[in-house]
Kinemage of the C-alpha trace (Angstrom):
@kinemage 1
@onewidth
@group {chain A} dominant
@subgroup {mainchain}
@vectorlist {calphas} color= white
{ca met a 1} P 0.108 -0.334 0.244
{ca ser a 2} L 1.246 3.733 -0.724
{ca thr a 3} L 2.136 5.878 1.717
{ca ser a 4} L -0.465 8.397 -0.054
{ca thr a 5} L -3.268 5.724 0.431
{ca gln a 6} L -1.963 5.261 4.235
{ca gln a 7} L -2.328 9.163 4.398
{ca gln a 8} L -5.734 9.390 2.954
{ca gln a 9} L -6.803 6.637 5.199
{ca met a 10} L -5.346 8.712 8.057
{ca asp a 11} L -6.984 11.655 6.637
{ca gln a 12} L -10.651 9.429 6.789
{ca ile a 13} L -10.140 8.446 10.282
{ca lys a 14} L -9.316 11.866 11.404
{ca ser a 15} L -12.594 13.509 9.431
{ca trp a 16} L -14.346 10.788 11.360
{ca leu a 17} L -13.336 11.885 14.272
{ca leu a 18} L -13.734 15.853 13.990
{ca ala a 19} L -17.195 15.098 12.539
{ca lys a 20} L -18.416 13.246 15.971
{ca asn a 21} L -16.540 16.379 17.894
{ca pro a 22} L -17.708 19.468 16.406
{ca glu a 23} L -16.341 21.352 19.227
{ca met a 24} L -12.395 20.156 18.222
{ca gln a 25} L -10.651 22.146 15.400
{ca asp a 26} L -7.939 19.539 15.243
{ca ile a 27} L -6.415 16.263 16.638
{ca asp a 28} L -2.705 16.126 17.338
{ca pro a 29} L -1.384 12.662 16.386
{ca asp a 30} L -0.595 12.027 20.039
{ca phe a 31} L -3.848 13.130 21.735
{ca asp a 32} L -5.054 10.116 23.796
{ca ile a 33} L -8.750 10.105 21.914
{ca ile a 34} L -9.965 7.736 24.792
{ca glu a 35} L -8.460 9.283 27.944
{ca asn a 36} L -9.747 12.504 26.645
{ca arg a 37} L -13.456 11.105 25.639
{ca val a 38} L -13.044 11.517 21.871
{ca ile a 39} L -14.270 8.135 21.662
{ca asp a 40} L -16.685 6.916 24.268
{ca ser a 41} L -17.415 3.640 25.264
{ca leu a 42} L -20.558 3.691 23.175
{ca gly a 43} L -18.618 5.270 20.138
{ca phe a 44} L -15.535 2.519 20.272
{ca thr a 45} L -17.903 -0.221 18.266
{ca glu a 46} L -18.874 2.252 15.489
{ca phe a 47} L -15.326 3.244 15.592
{ca ile a 48} L -13.908 -0.143 15.292
{ca leu a 49} L -16.375 -0.852 12.659
{ca phe a 50} L -15.297 2.211 10.341
{ca leu a 51} L -11.692 1.583 10.944
{ca glu a 52} L -12.357 -1.881 9.496
{ca glu a 53} L -14.119 -0.414 6.537
{ca val a 54} L -11.415 1.896 6.244
{ca ser a 55} L -8.150 -0.373 6.378
{ca gly a 56} L -10.136 -3.286 4.872
{ca arg a 57} L -9.406 -5.849 7.153
{ca glu a 58} L -11.149 -7.437 9.873
{ca ile a 59} L -9.865 -6.118 13.259
{ca gln a 60} L -9.797 -9.019 16.115
{ca leu a 61} L -10.425 -7.045 19.621
{ca phe a 62} L -9.075 -9.580 21.723
{ca thr a 63} L -6.018 -9.779 19.362
{ca glu a 64} L -5.103 -5.625 19.476
{ca ser a 65} L -4.734 -4.029 22.928
{ca val a 66} L -6.471 -1.178 23.697
{ca asn a 67} L -3.397 0.830 23.573
{ca ala a 68} L -3.752 0.340 19.300
{ca phe a 69} L -6.572 2.720 19.555
{ca arg a 70} L -5.416 5.179 21.733
{ca thr a 71} L -4.211 7.797 19.683
{ca leu a 72} L -4.173 8.610 15.697
{ca arg a 73} L -0.326 7.522 15.867
{ca ser a 74} L -1.155 4.188 17.244
{ca ile a 75} L -4.026 3.746 14.847
{ca gln a 76} L -1.412 4.377 11.978
{ca asp a 77} L 1.279 2.297 13.574
{ca asn a 78} L -0.875 -0.960 14.581
{ca ile a 79} L -3.551 -0.834 12.324
{ca ile a 80} L -3.178 1.464 8.930
{ca asn a 81} L 0.574 0.356 8.669
{ca ser a 82} L -0.135 -3.297 9.406
{ca thr a 83} L -2.261 -3.349 6.670
{ca ala a 84} L 0.329 -2.791 4.377
{ca ala a 85} L 2.857 -5.599 5.508
């Protein structure tokens, strides 16, 4: 997968999160989206389904640590970039 495709996927993810949180202007790659309640427990399942759609792969929650979803950088490293491998 090309770097530009991965960046497009990350842009989609960031846009989705911002749409769910209109009071936010931007999300830093290292901002903890769980701790700061950008995603709450009810929205987490919807977010996982969205990540599966964007990444094109099924995400096994029992395999992935919650830390894989904590920041945009960790999502890129653990979900998006691992799809390219």
